[in-house]
C-alpha positions, -999 to +999 in steps of 0.1 A: +524-270-839+531-292-809+513-325-813+493-336-782+497-370-773+469-394-754+474-403-719+457-434-727+476-467-739+446-480-759+440-465-796+417-465-822+422-498-842+434-519-815+420-555-801+405-551-768+393-577-742+364-564-719+377-573-681+346-560-663+307-559-671+280-574-687+303-582-720+333-595-698+356-620-717+345-608-752+367-591-775+364-566-802+382-535-822+384-502-805+360-479-828+369-448-810+385-431-780+367-406-763+393-387-738+366-365-718+350-396-703+378-417-703+359-442-721+364-464-757+336-476-782+342-514-790+330-529-822+300-552-813+302-549-777+282-529-750+250-530-771+220-507-761+189-501-780+179-464-786+141-458-795+138-429-819+108-405-832+103-406-871+122-374-884+137-357-916+171-379-913+155-413-898+116-413-916+112-448-902+120-444-867+118-473-841+143-490-821+180-486-831+210-508-817+243-491-813+274-498-792+279-478-759+312-462-745+327-486-719+352-471-692+390-474-703+398-493-671+372-521-680+392-531-713+426-545-718+448-548-747+448-576-766+486-590-774+489-591-812+515-619-813+502-652-819+522-671-790+514-647-763+476-636-776+463-625-741+454-595-722+484-574-714+496-540-699+517-519-725+547-502-718+570-475-739+604-483-750+627-463-774+644-476-806+681-462-818+662-439-838+646-419-807+611-431-818+589-444-788+575-480-792+546-495-777+556-530-765+536-561-748+547-565-709+544-599-712+561-609-743+580-577-752+569-578-787+564-545-802+530-533-811+531-503-827+556-474-834+542-442-819 
């Protein structure tokens, strides 16, 4: 079977910085990528309160706080290189084995092999 690749340059597990909105300047780890919206859910950011009635699963009910999706254009990848460590765009390079590499456009460090 053919592998489907995401068109987004941000993936689950990446550390991102919010560049617009109420949480501007804060950073966190990506919990999930929602390709249909297109949005990302970031750990401990964009918290919303959800009022729930008591049910079989949630006997107590009440107000729950959880992360809400953020549009992917409002976040930027944080470079893992300690000397760079700023919001960056990513690029693609290929190594001698033909594997795709995700690289930081600012400092050129390899972020991840894909």
